[in-house]
C-alpha positions as CSV (number, residue, x, y, z in Angstrom):
1,M,73.5,96.5,149.3
2,S,76.5,96.7,147.4
3,D,75.7,92.4,146.4
4,N,72.1,94.2,144.5
5,K,74.6,96.3,142.9
6,D,77.2,94.8,141.6
7,N,74.0,92.0,140.3
8,K,72.7,94.6,138.4
9,D,76.2,96.0,136.7
10,N,76.7,92.6,135.3
11,K,72.8,92.2,134.6
12,D,73.8,95.7,132.3
13,N,77.0,93.9,131.1
14,Q,75.6,90.6,129.9
15,E,72.4,92.2,127.9
16,L,75.7,95.0,126.4
17,E,77.3,91.6,126.1
18,N,73.9,90.0,124.9
19,N,72.6,92.6,122.6
20,N,72.0,92.2,119.1
21,L,73.8,94.2,116.4
22,V,72.6,94.2,113.3
23,W,73.5,95.3,109.9
24,S,71.5,99.2,109.1
25,K,72.2,102.1,106.8
26,N,73.2,103.8,110.5
27,V,75.9,101.5,111.1
28,D,76.9,102.0,107.3
29,S,76.6,105.5,107.3
30,L,79.5,105.0,110.5
31,L,81.6,103.0,108.3
32,A,81.4,105.4,105.5
33,K,82.9,107.6,107.7
34,W,85.4,106.0,108.8
35,C,85.8,104.9,105.6
36,D,86.5,109.0,104.9
37,E,88.7,109.6,107.3
38,S,90.9,106.4,107.0
39,K,91.7,107.5,103.1
40,C,93.1,110.7,104.6
41,Y,95.2,109.5,107.3
42,E,97.0,107.1,105.0
43,W,97.6,109.9,102.9
44,M,98.7,112.1,105.8
45,H,100.5,109.6,106.8
46,S,102.1,108.8,102.5
47,E,102.9,112.3,102.5
48,S,104.6,112.4,106.1
49,Y,107.0,109.8,104.8
50,D,107.6,111.1,101.2
51,K,109.1,114.1,103.0
52,F,110.9,112.1,106.2
53,Y,112.0,110.0,103.8
54,N,113.4,112.6,101.6
55,L,115.0,115.0,104.2
56,S,117.0,111.3,105.3
57,R,118.3,110.8,101.8
58,K,119.6,114.4,101.6
59,F,121.2,113.9,104.5
60,L,123.1,110.5,102.7
61,L,123.6,111.9,100.1
62,I,125.5,115.3,101.7
63,I,128.1,112.7,104.2
64,N,128.7,110.5,101.1
65,I,129.4,113.8,99.6
66,L,131.8,115.2,102.4
67,S,133.1,111.8,102.9
68,A,134.3,111.2,99.2
69,L,135.9,115.0,98.8
70,S,138.0,114.1,102.6
71,G,138.9,110.9,101.3
72,I,139.5,111.8,98.0
73,S,141.9,115.4,98.5
74,N,143.3,113.7,101.2
75,V,144.8,111.3,99.8
76,V,146.1,114.1,96.8
77,V,147.0,116.8,98.4
78,G,148.2,114.9,101.4
79,S,150.4,116.5,104.3
80,I,151.6,119.2,101.9
81,S,151.5,122.7,104.0
82,F,151.5,126.7,102.8
83,N,153.3,129.1,105.2
84,G,153.3,126.7,108.0
85,F,149.6,126.3,107.2
86,Q,149.0,121.8,106.8
87,F,145.9,121.1,104.2
88,S,145.2,117.9,106.4
89,W,143.8,119.8,109.0
90,I,141.1,121.0,106.2
91,F,140.3,117.6,106.1
92,G,140.7,116.4,109.4
93,S,137.6,119.7,109.6
94,I,135.7,118.1,107.5
95,T,135.9,114.5,109.2
96,I,134.4,115.9,112.4
97,I,131.4,118.3,109.8
98,I,130.4,114.5,108.2
99,S,129.9,113.3,112.6
100,S,128.1,116.3,113.3
101,I,126.0,115.5,110.1
102,N,125.7,111.9,111.0
103,F,124.9,113.0,115.0
104,L,122.2,115.3,114.1
105,Q,120.5,112.4,111.5
106,D,120.3,109.8,114.5
107,K,118.6,112.6,116.7
108,L,116.5,114.0,114.1
109,G,115.7,110.5,112.8
110,Y,114.0,111.2,109.9
111,Q,114.9,107.5,108.4
112,Q,112.7,105.8,111.7
113,K,110.0,108.3,111.7
114,A,110.3,107.3,107.6
115,E,109.3,103.9,108.1
116,T,106.8,104.2,110.8
117,H,104.8,107.2,108.4
118,Q,104.9,104.1,105.4
119,R,103.7,101.6,108.0
120,L,100.5,103.5,109.4
121,S,99.5,104.2,105.9
122,N,99.9,100.7,104.8
123,S,97.7,100.0,108.3
124,W,95.2,102.7,107.1
125,C,95.4,101.5,103.9
126,I,94.0,97.9,105.4
127,I,91.4,99.4,107.4
128,K,90.1,101.4,104.1
129,N,89.6,98.8,102.5
130,K,88.7,96.5,104.4
131,I,85.7,98.7,105.5
132,E,85.3,99.2,101.2
133,E,84.3,95.5,100.9
134,I,82.6,95.1,103.5
135,I,80.3,98.3,102.7
136,Y,79.7,96.7,98.7
137,L,78.8,93.8,100.0
138,P,74.9,93.0,100.1
139,Y,73.8,92.3,104.3
140,N,73.2,88.9,104.3
141,S,76.3,88.0,102.6
142,R,78.1,90.7,105.5
143,K,80.3,88.8,108.4
144,D,79.4,89.5,111.7
145,C,77.6,93.4,112.4
146,K,79.4,94.1,116.0
147,T,82.0,91.2,115.5
148,F,83.6,93.4,112.1
149,L,83.0,97.1,114.4
150,K,84.7,96.1,117.5
151,I,87.9,94.5,115.2
152,I,87.8,98.0,113.1
153,K,87.3,100.4,115.3
154,T,90.0,98.8,117.6
155,D,92.2,99.5,114.6
156,I,91.5,102.4,114.3
157,N,92.5,103.5,117.6
158,Q,95.7,101.6,118.2
159,N,96.2,104.4,114.7
160,I,94.9,106.7,115.7
161,L,97.1,106.7,118.9
162,D,100.1,105.5,116.7
163,G,100.2,108.2,114.9
164,N,98.3,111.2,115.0
165,S,100.6,113.5,117.0
166,L,103.4,112.0,114.5
167,I,101.8,114.1,111.6
168,P,103.2,117.3,110.8
169,D,100.2,120.8,110.7
170,E,102.1,121.2,107.1
171,I,100.7,117.8,106.1
172,K,97.0,118.2,108.2
173,E,96.3,121.4,106.2
174,K,97.3,120.4,102.8
175,C,94.4,117.4,103.7
176,Y,92.0,119.8,104.7
177,E,93.1,120.9,101.2
178,K,93.0,118.0,99.3
179,F,89.5,116.6,100.7
180,N,88.2,119.6,101.9
181,N,86.5,120.9,97.8
182,I,84.9,116.6,97.6
183,P,81.0,116.9,98.3
184,N,79.9,115.2,102.6
185,F,83.3,114.2,102.7
186,D,84.2,113.3,106.5
187,I,88.1,114.2,107.4
188,P,89.5,114.2,110.7
189,D,89.2,116.4,112.9
190,I,92.8,117.0,113.3
191,C,93.1,118.3,110.4
192,G,91.3,121.7,111.7
193,K,87.5,120.5,110.8
194,V,85.3,120.0,113.6
195,E,82.5,118.0,113.2
196,H,78.7,118.4,114.7
197,T,78.5,115.6,116.7
198,R,76.0,112.4,115.1
199,I,73.0,110.9,117.0
200,Y,70.9,107.9,115.7
201,M,68.5,108.3,113.5
202,G,65.7,105.3,113.7
203,E,62.1,104.8,111.7
204,Q,60.3,106.9,114.1
205,Y,62.8,109.5,114.4
206,A,62.8,109.7,110.9
207,K,59.3,109.2,111.1
208,I,58.9,113.0,113.0
209,Q,60.8,114.5,110.5
210,D,59.2,114.2,107.6
211,D,55.4,114.5,109.3
212,K,57.1,117.9,110.0
213,Q,58.6,118.6,106.3
214,I,54.3,118.3,105.3
215,Q,53.9,120.3,107.5
């Protein structure tokens, strides 16, 4: 009994692998959906890069200013004291503040986050370009349909796993506001728009719908 089940599973797997998936309007619609979503992800990661890069630059600017101020003042004032108060204590406090800011910057990881978002933005741009290039071509000039879909979907899944949780909520909201008014534009679900699940619509289904409209 177990051997029969294994043989059936192997047969089903072989049929799936041998499935002759060809280019069609349904495939083009799916790719257009993925392309729209790729544009959104590229935009969100680009905006996230700008956000974290600017925060990182602000931290760096503050550290440089405080370091310069501490160094110059220490040279000018030196060991001068006033009523027993040593001015060098102030500069020691500035050094402690600089160390604290450095620690906070490392903990928040703004620079690392900016680099990650930049990488993901570039990756989504490549996916978008690949899809646009393929759907602009006639069917007989395209690559193998099944192979292309498999490669693109693998890249999309990997980028989603790597980056979705890193996008700030305010960037998601801005993305929805930016692209929501474009007719028939597919926005990723993480932006707050959840779509109804789509199904395969073959020629028979389309004929039935046409007959209903005629009646």
